[in-house]
N, C-alpha and C positions, 0 to 999 in steps of 0.2 A: 493335504498340503500346509505347512506351518503358516501362521500369520506373521508376515514380514514386518508389519508396523508393531506387532507386539515385541518381535525379536529387537526391532529398533529402540523401542522404549526399555528393554532389559539390557542393552550394553552398558558396560561400565563406563563411568565419566572418566574423562583424561586425569581428574583429580585423583580416582582411586587408582587408575593405572599407574599414575607417577608415585603414589604411596607404596603399591604393591614391588615397583621397580626399586624404590630406594630401600624397602625391607630386604629384596634379593641382593641388593649391592653391597649390603653390609659385610657379606663374607668375602668380596673381591674388591674391597674399597679404595685400597692402596693403588696410586698412579692415576686416580679418576678425579676429575674436577667437575664443577657445577657451575653454571651462570644462570641467574633469574634476571630477566629482561623486563622491566616494569612498564609494559604497554598500557596497562591499566590506568596510568597516570596521565596518559596523553588526553587530550580534549577529545569529546566524543566524535567530532567530524573527522579526527586523525586516526580513530581505531575502528573502521568500518571493516566487515569481513575481508574485503579485497585488500585491505591495507595489512592485515595481520596475515593472510596468506601469502601476500608478497614478501613480507619481512620473514616469514618461516621458510619459504622456498630457498633463501639464500644457505641453509644448511643442509640442502639435500645431497651435495656430492659427499659431505661428511658422513652422512647417514648410509648412504650406498656403499662406502667404503668400510661400514661397521665401525667407524670411529666414533660414533655418538648417537644418543638416542633423544628425540625432541618431543615436548609435550606443550599444547597450547591449551590454556585453562579456560575456563568459561567466562573470566573477566578480562580476557585478552592478554594476560601475561604469558611469557614464554619461558620453559626451561628446558635448558639443554645440557645433558649430562654426556662428558666426553673423555677421551683418553688425554693424559698429560701432554703425549707427543705431539699433539694438534693444537696445544695451546695458543701458538702464535697465529695460525689461520682462523681460529675462533674468536681471537681479539680482533682480528682484521675484518671479520664477518658482522662482529657486534657493532663496531665502528660503522660499516657499511649500511646496517640498519638504521643506526642514529642519523646517518644522512638523508636517510628517507623523511624524517620528522623533524628536520632543522628548522621550521618554522614554529613548532610548537612551543609552548611556554616552557614546557618542562625542560628543553634543551635551549631554546633561545634565551631564557632567562634562568639558566641553571643556579646562578647566585643565589636567587631567591627562593629556590626550592630546596627542602632538606632530603627530598626523595631521590636518589640517584636514577639514571637511567638504567644501569644494570649493577647487580651485586654478585660478586665472585665467591666461591666457595672451594676449599680443598675437602674432597670427600673424606678423606683419611682423619685430618685433624678436625674437622668442622661437623663430623657425621651427626653428634647428637642435636646440634643447631639445626642442621638440614632437616633431620627426622621431625624434631618439635615443628618446625615451620610447615611442612608438607602435612602433617597430622592435622594441624589448625586449618590449614586451606581445605583440606578434604572434609573436615567436620563442617566448615562454614558452608561448603557446597552441598552438603547431605541436608543442611538445615534450609537452606534457600529453595531446595527441591521440595522439601516437603511443604513449605509455604506454597509454592507455585501449584502443587498438586491439590493442595487443600482450595486454592482461589479457582482452579480449573473445576474441580469437583462442584462448588458452590455454584459456579456460573452455569454448567451444564444443567444443574438442577433448577435453577431458574429460567433457562431456557425451556426445559420440559414442562416445567408449571405454567409459563406464559401460553406454550402452544395449546395446553389444555385449560387455560386460565377461563377466569369470568368474563363474560362479554361487556363491552364496553356500554355503560347507561349513560342517560342524559344527566343524572345526577353527578357520575364520576367526571363527565366531560366538561360539566359546569365548573367542577373544583379544579380540573386540570387546566382549563382556558385562564382561570384566575391566577394559578400558579405560574403558567408561560408568559403572561403580561408582565410578571416581574423576574423571570428567570434569564440568566445570560445564556442564549443557546448557541453562541459561536463555537463553543467546544463540541457541538453536535453537527456541525456544518462539514461535509465532506465534498471533496472533489475528485471528478474522475474525468480522463482526458479522452476526446475523439481524436484518433490520429489516422492519418494515410500510412500504411504498411507496405514496403517494397517486397520484391521478391526475396531478398535476403532476411527478412523480417526485421527491419530497421524502421522504427515508427517516427513519424514526423507530426508533432502535435499541430492540430487546426485549432481546436478551442476546447474549453473544459465546462463540464456541468457540475453548477454547485446544487447540492441538496441537503435538507435536513435528514439525517439517518433516523428514520422511524424505528428500526431496531434498537438503536442506542437510546431514543429517547423512551421507548417503553420499558428498557432495562433499568433507566435512571429514575423515571417518574412514576411508572405504572406497572411495577412487578406483580405478576399474578393475573394482568388484564390482558384480554385479546382484543386488540384495538380494532381489527379488521372485521369481527364477528359481525357488526352491524354496518350495513354499507353506508347507510345514511348519515350516521353518526361520525363515520370515519371520513366521509367527504367534508362534513363539517369541521372536523378537526384539520384536514389539510387546508382548508380555507384559511384556518386561524393560522398555520404555521406558513402559509404563502404571505400573510400580511406581516409576521415576524421577519421573513426573508426579506422582504422588500424593505422594511423598516432597517436592517442590518445592512443591506446594500446602500441605502440612501445615506447612513451615517458611517459607512466603512468599518462598524465596531467588530475588529477581530476577523474580517471577513476581507480576504485579498481579492480584487476584482480586476486584477492586471490581465492584460491579454483578452482575446474573444471569450465570452462567458454565455452559458445558456442556464435558465432554471425554470423549473416545472412549476406553473400555476394553474388554478381552476379559472375557467371563463367568468364565473361569478367575480372573482378576484379582479380580473381586467376591467370590468365593469364598475368597481367600487372606488370610493374616494381615496382609499389607500393607494391605489394604483395611480389616481391621478397625482397624489401628493408625491409620490416616487417620481413619476415622470417630470414632474415640474422641477425637479432637483437634478434631472439626469441631463448633461451637457447634449446638445444636439448632434455632435460630431460623436458621442459615446454610444448613442442609441445604434448606430450601425454595427456595432461589435457586440450587441447583445441579441440573444436568441430566446425566444419564449416557447417553451415546450408544454404543448396540451395532450392531455391523454384522450385516447379514441372514445371511452366511455363517456367521457364528458362532451365532446364533440358531438357525438350520434345522438345523446339523450336530448341535444336542444340545437339542432343545425342551425335555426336562424341567428341564435344568439351567438354561436361560434362564428357565423359569416359576418356579422357586425363586428364583433371583437377583433377579428382577424384584420379587417379592412382598416379599422381605426388604428391598430398598434402599427400596421404596416406602412399607413400614411404618415406615422411619426419617425418611422426609419428603423424600427425593429425588425428583425426576421422572425418567422413562425415555423416551428416543427412539430410535426406530427409524432407523438411518442406511443411506444407500446403496440406498433402495428404487426399484424401477423400477414402470412400471405392470403388467406382467404379473405380478410378484410381489404387488402390492396387490390384484389382480383375485382372485387365489388364496387369500390369507389370511383368516382369520376374526379380524378387528381386535379385536372385544370379547374373544374368548380370549387373544390375544396381550397386551390389557392395557396397552399403551404408553400414555403420556400425549400423546406428539408423534410425528410422523413425517415424514422428510424424502424428497422425491421428487426424483431425478435429472432434471434438465433434459435435453431432448434435442430437437433440431428435428423428429424423428419423432413428437412428441407433436401438431405442428401437421400435419405432412403426412400423417399417417395417416388424416386425413379425418373425415367425420362419425362413423362407428363408433368409432373411436379416441375422439373427443371426448365420445362418451356414455358410453363405459366410465369414461374419466376423471371425468365428472360423477358418475356413480354412485358412484366410489371416494370423491370429496370428500365427498358427502353421508353417506356411511357414517362417514367420520373425522370430519367436521365442519371447515369450512374453518379455523377458528382452531388446530386441531391439525395442521395440514399445512403443511410448509415446502417451497418449490421451492428447491432447491440447485444449485450449480454454474451459476448464471445469469452467462452472459459477455457477454450482449448485451441489447439493450432488448426484442427480440422475446419473450424469455422473461418478461421482467415484464409486458408487455402480453398476453400468451396467458394467463398465470396469473391476472392481474387479472380478464379476461373470463371465467373460470370461477368466480370467488370467492375465489381463493386470496389471501392477505394479506400473508404472510411469506416473504420471499425471502434468498438467501444467495449469494455469488459475488463474480467479480471485477468485474462491472457494478455491483453493490451498492456495493462499496468504492469505486468511481468516483463514485457517487452521494453518498457520504459526504463525499468528498474535496470535490466541486464545492458541496455544501452548506456545509461549512466555509469553503470560498472566499468563498462568497455573504456567510456572517455577518460574515467579516473585513473584506470590502469595505465592508459596512453600518457596521461598527464604525469604519473608518477615515474613511468619508464623514462620519460624525457628528463625529468628533473634528476634522475639518478645519472643519465648520461651527462648531463652538465657538471654533476659533482665529480 
């Protein structure tokens, strides 16, 4: 069987298809016209995929009737080649597309822009101009693809080197910590949402987790070093990152802390002066919106310290979440004694494949913890959501959930555009 991903990569670009079409058009260019719609000149928020697709969809009836051919370029520009006989219809459609973006400076402040919204050509009279334009566009896209491929190859090589890289040493860690003290880490902070997901796969955001991406930190500051090779040095590194995160949250340096948020810290960090400083700067009302996530390895390596730290932060108003839990771990622990507010169970297909015995164990765990306190995390596919919902779990986190959020955003944006078109 052929490799479909390879076939996808080998498909010609729209730029090359357009160039090929123009070459073939030369022998029958009489009675043909072309319009170039400059959507690449719109502001970025107006040229998301759904906007471009909605603009292009307007031309579908003419394409179906074999009156024209449409090309959507990588930069979002649209080229439509059509028969002279439907010029009036095309002019109406271009005007309709223009209405979609009437709040964009390209249209709203048209007098200030030298770039028109659309450029019209007669294929017979302007053929050389059209051909030169398309050749330049196709060559620019070819150059861009070469740069992207080179960058991807370099990134892949770096990842392979890191996976087999040198282990983190005390000397390297010391130098890294000195660099971290001076570095702006706000661009390494990532946010992932925890959502309730209903039967229609519509997500409702409950809170978001903020974390410093170890992967991106390694690529930026430690290429060629395997930071997780030595567990104890890695633990020390995470404590350093904890303190930087607390500092950023205190100062709000490039880190949005709107809404309920969670962040992962070590128990040692909770008992440190840095956490005390952070806590002193947090409004009492804000503490109730913050969730402190603790890793199971950290908890069980020193249970008395955990119990002390957990009670301390809960007394101040924070909530505590157990992170990285597996079914085996949850079966063994006394959740009431652990006293956490929330718990994250790591999704794995073994939860489904384990059969009825595993499902019974999981139901017992969910009943003990209470469904509203349990989050199924690292959900990378729909199977995780469907299985979790079948057992009463309502809150989920992971790449698939992020995709659902993006889809929901696109649905809402399309609805907004549809209403706007209807008003126009």
